VEXGU-500243 format. One record per residue (C-alpha): residue number from 1; residue in three letters; chain; x, z, y. Coordinates in Angstrom, 2 decimals. Each point is the difference from the previous one (the first is absolute). Example, Ala and Ser with C-alpha at 12.3 -4.5 7.8 and 13.67 -1.06 7.14 Angstrom:
2
node nr: 1, rest: ALA, kette: A, px: 12.30, pz: 7.80, py: -4.50
node nr: 2, rest: SER, kette: A, px: 1.37, pz: -0.66, py: 3.44
This chain:
79
node nr: 1, rest: MET, kette: A, px: -8.25, pz: -8.77, py: 10.57
node nr: 2, rest: VAL, kette: A, px: 1.51, pz: -3.43, py: -0.63
node nr: 3, rest: ILE, kette: A, px: 3.74, pz: 0.20, py: -0.60
node nr: 4, rest: CYS, kette: A, px: 0.63, pz: -3.64, py: -0.88
node nr: 5, rest: SER, kette: A, px: -2.23, pz: -2.57, py: 1.67
node nr: 6, rest: CYS, kette: A, px: 1.57, pz: -2.89, py: -1.96
node nr: 7, rest: ASN, kette: A, px: -1.22, pz: 1.52, py: -3.29
node nr: 8, rest: SER, kette: A, px: -2.83, pz: 2.25, py: 1.25
node nr: 9, rest: LEU, kette: A, px: 1.91, pz: 2.99, py: -1.39
node nr: 10, rest: THR, kette: A, px: -1.51, pz: 3.30, py: 1.13
node nr: 11, rest: HIS, kette: A, px: 1.10, pz: 3.63, py: -0.09
node nr: 12, rest: LYS, kette: A, px: -2.49, pz: 0.49, py: -2.84
node nr: 13, rest: ASP, kette: A, px: 1.81, pz: -2.69, py: -2.00
node nr: 14, rest: VAL, kette: A, px: 3.30, pz: 1.81, py: 0.53
node nr: 15, rest: GLU, kette: A, px: -1.53, pz: 3.35, py: -1.00
node nr: 16, rest: SER, kette: A, px: -1.52, pz: -1.54, py: -3.11
node nr: 17, rest: ALA, kette: A, px: 3.22, pz: -1.72, py: -1.02
node nr: 18, rest: VAL, kette: A, px: 1.99, pz: 3.23, py: 0.40
node nr: 19, rest: ALA, kette: A, px: -2.65, pz: 1.91, py: -1.96
node nr: 20, rest: HIS, kette: A, px: 0.53, pz: -2.53, py: -2.79
node nr: 21, rest: GLY, kette: A, px: 3.76, pz: 0.49, py: 0.04
node nr: 22, rest: ALA, kette: A, px: 1.41, pz: -2.32, py: 2.68
node nr: 23, rest: THR, kette: A, px: 3.26, pz: 1.31, py: 1.43
node nr: 24, rest: ARG, kette: A, px: 1.31, pz: -3.12, py: 1.75
node nr: 25, rest: PRO, kette: A, px: -1.50, pz: -2.35, py: 2.58
node nr: 26, rest: SER, kette: A, px: 0.22, pz: -2.93, py: -2.44
node nr: 27, rest: GLU, kette: A, px: -2.18, pz: 1.96, py: -2.45
node nr: 28, rest: ILE, kette: A, px: -2.60, pz: 0.56, py: 2.71
node nr: 29, rest: TYR, kette: A, px: -0.16, pz: -3.72, py: 0.75
node nr: 30, rest: ALA, kette: A, px: -0.07, pz: -0.79, py: -3.72
node nr: 31, rest: SER, kette: A, px: -3.00, pz: 2.29, py: -0.46
node nr: 32, rest: LYS, kette: A, px: -1.91, pz: -2.34, py: 2.33
node nr: 33, rest: ARG, kette: A, px: 1.59, pz: -3.10, py: -1.58
node nr: 34, rest: CYS, kette: A, px: 1.71, pz: -0.98, py: 3.25
node nr: 35, rest: LYS, kette: A, px: 3.39, pz: 0.06, py: 1.74
node nr: 36, rest: ALA, kette: A, px: 1.15, pz: 0.78, py: 3.51
node nr: 37, rest: GLN, kette: A, px: -0.52, pz: -3.22, py: 1.97
node nr: 38, rest: CYS, kette: A, px: 1.41, pz: 0.37, py: 3.51
node nr: 39, rest: GLY, kette: A, px: 1.65, pz: 3.38, py: -0.64
node nr: 40, rest: ASN, kette: A, px: -1.48, pz: 1.79, py: 3.02
node nr: 41, rest: CYS, kette: A, px: -1.94, pz: 2.35, py: -2.25
node nr: 42, rest: VAL, kette: A, px: 2.92, pz: 1.16, py: -2.16
node nr: 43, rest: PRO, kette: A, px: 1.01, pz: 2.94, py: 2.25
node nr: 44, rest: GLY, kette: A, px: -3.63, pz: 1.16, py: 0.09
node nr: 45, rest: VAL, kette: A, px: -0.34, pz: -0.30, py: -3.77
node nr: 46, rest: VAL, kette: A, px: 3.23, pz: 1.97, py: -0.50
node nr: 47, rest: CYS, kette: A, px: -1.16, pz: 2.70, py: 2.43
node nr: 48, rest: MET, kette: A, px: -3.40, pz: 0.26, py: -1.67
node nr: 49, rest: LEU, kette: A, px: 1.63, pz: 0.10, py: -3.44
node nr: 50, rest: LYS, kette: A, px: 2.21, pz: 2.92, py: 1.04
node nr: 51, rest: GLU, kette: A, px: -2.93, pz: 1.82, py: 1.59
node nr: 52, rest: VAL, kette: A, px: -2.26, pz: -0.35, py: -3.04
node nr: 53, rest: ARG, kette: A, px: 2.77, pz: 1.05, py: -2.42
node nr: 54, rest: MET, kette: A, px: 0.79, pz: 3.04, py: 2.18
node nr: 55, rest: ARG, kette: A, px: -3.67, pz: 1.03, py: -0.05
node nr: 56, rest: GLN, kette: A, px: -0.02, pz: -0.38, py: -3.80
node nr: 57, rest: ARG, kette: A, px: 3.08, pz: 2.22, py: -0.35
node nr: 58, rest: GLN, kette: A, px: -1.48, pz: 2.64, py: 2.32
node nr: 59, rest: ALA, kette: A, px: -3.27, pz: -0.02, py: -1.95
node nr: 60, rest: ALA, kette: A, px: 1.89, pz: 0.35, py: -3.28
node nr: 61, rest: GLU, kette: A, px: 2.05, pz: 2.92, py: 1.36
node nr: 62, rest: THR, kette: A, px: -3.13, pz: 1.71, py: 1.29
node nr: 63, rest: ALA, kette: A, px: -1.72, pz: -0.45, py: -3.36
node nr: 64, rest: THR, kette: A, px: 3.05, pz: 1.36, py: -1.83
node nr: 65, rest: HIS, kette: A, px: 0.18, pz: 3.07, py: 2.21
node nr: 66, rest: ALA, kette: A, px: -3.72, pz: 0.62, py: -0.36
node nr: 67, rest: CYS, kette: A, px: 0.33, pz: 0.10, py: -3.79
node nr: 68, rest: LEU, kette: A, px: 2.88, pz: 2.48, py: -0.13
node nr: 69, rest: PRO, kette: A, px: -1.05, pz: 3.44, py: -1.22
node nr: 70, rest: VAL, kette: A, px: 0.34, pz: 2.89, py: 2.38
node nr: 71, rest: VAL, kette: A, px: 2.31, pz: 2.66, py: -1.38
node nr: 72, rest: VAL, kette: A, px: -0.74, pz: 3.51, py: 1.20
node nr: 73, rest: GLN, kette: A, px: 2.66, pz: 2.56, py: -0.67
node nr: 74, rest: ALA, kette: A, px: -1.05, pz: 3.35, py: -1.48
node nr: 75, rest: GLU, kette: A, px: 1.47, pz: 1.84, py: 2.98
node nr: 76, rest: ALA, kette: A, px: -2.34, pz: -1.79, py: 2.36
node nr: 77, rest: LEU, kette: A, px: -2.99, pz: 0.97, py: -2.12
node nr: 78, rest: SER, kette: A, px: 0.86, pz: 3.71, py: -0.09
node nr: 79, rest: ALA, kette: A, px: 0.54, pz: 0.25, py: 3.77
Protein backbone atom coordinates (compact mmCIF):
# COMPACT_ATOMS: atom_id res chain seq x y z
CA MET A 1 0.00 0.00 0.00
CA VAL A 2 1.33 3.44 -0.89
CA ILE A 3 1.58 5.68 2.17
CA CYS A 4 3.26 8.68 0.55
CA SER A 5 2.45 9.33 -3.08
CA CYS A 6 4.92 12.24 -3.30
CA ASN A 7 7.82 9.87 -2.56
CA SER A 8 6.29 6.50 -3.53
CA LEU A 9 6.76 5.36 0.07
CA THR A 10 4.97 2.08 0.76
CA HIS A 11 4.10 0.10 3.88
CA LYS A 12 6.92 -2.29 2.94
CA ASP A 13 9.36 0.63 3.03
CA VAL A 14 8.16 1.53 6.53
CA GLU A 15 8.43 -2.08 7.70
CA SER A 16 11.93 -2.37 6.26
CA ALA A 17 13.09 0.89 7.82
CA VAL A 18 11.77 -0.14 11.24
CA ALA A 19 13.40 -3.56 10.88
CA HIS A 20 16.67 -1.71 10.30
CA GLY A 21 16.23 0.40 13.42
CA ALA A 22 14.10 3.41 12.43
CA THR A 23 12.15 4.77 15.39
CA ARG A 24 11.11 8.18 14.04
CA PRO A 25 9.31 9.29 10.88
CA SER A 26 12.36 11.27 9.74
CA GLU A 27 14.42 8.05 9.87
CA ILE A 28 11.86 6.30 7.69
CA TYR A 29 12.05 9.04 5.07
CA ALA A 30 15.85 9.08 5.32
CA SER A 31 15.96 5.35 4.62
CA LYS A 32 14.41 6.14 1.22
CA ARG A 33 16.58 9.27 0.81
CA CYS A 34 13.55 11.56 0.77
CA LYS A 35 11.59 13.98 2.97
CA ALA A 36 7.93 14.64 3.56
CA GLN A 37 6.84 16.94 0.73
CA CYS A 38 3.25 18.07 1.26
CA GLY A 39 2.92 16.56 4.75
CA ASN A 40 -0.32 14.67 4.11
CA CYS A 41 1.43 11.35 4.62
CA VAL A 42 3.02 12.12 8.00
CA PRO A 43 0.05 10.92 10.11
CA GLY A 44 -0.05 7.68 8.10
CA VAL A 45 3.70 7.17 8.47
CA VAL A 46 3.46 7.77 12.23
CA CYS A 47 0.54 5.33 12.53
CA MET A 48 2.35 2.68 10.51
CA LEU A 49 5.53 3.21 12.53
CA LYS A 50 3.64 2.65 15.80
CA GLU A 51 1.89 -0.42 14.40
CA VAL A 52 5.08 -2.06 13.15
CA ARG A 53 6.96 -1.33 16.40
CA MET A 54 4.05 -2.77 18.42
CA ARG A 55 4.13 -5.96 16.33
CA GLN A 56 7.89 -6.20 16.89
CA ARG A 57 7.46 -5.87 20.67
CA GLN A 58 4.69 -8.48 20.71
CA ALA A 59 6.82 -10.88 18.67
CA ALA A 60 9.77 -10.34 21.02
CA GLU A 61 7.59 -10.97 24.08
CA THR A 62 6.17 -14.13 22.53
CA ALA A 63 9.65 -15.38 21.69
CA THR A 64 10.86 -14.62 25.22
CA HIS A 65 7.96 -16.48 26.80
CA ALA A 66 8.44 -19.44 24.48
CA CYS A 67 12.06 -19.80 25.61
CA LEU A 68 11.37 -19.76 29.35
CA PRO A 69 11.79 -23.17 30.98
CA VAL A 70 8.76 -24.76 32.53
CA VAL A 71 9.27 -25.39 36.22
CA VAL A 72 7.31 -28.32 37.61
CA GLN A 73 7.14 -28.56 41.35
CA ALA A 74 7.84 -31.93 42.98
CA GLU A 75 4.39 -31.92 44.59
CA ALA A 76 2.72 -31.82 41.21
CA LEU A 77 4.77 -34.80 40.04
CA SER A 78 3.88 -36.98 43.02
CA ALA A 79 0.14 -36.30 42.77
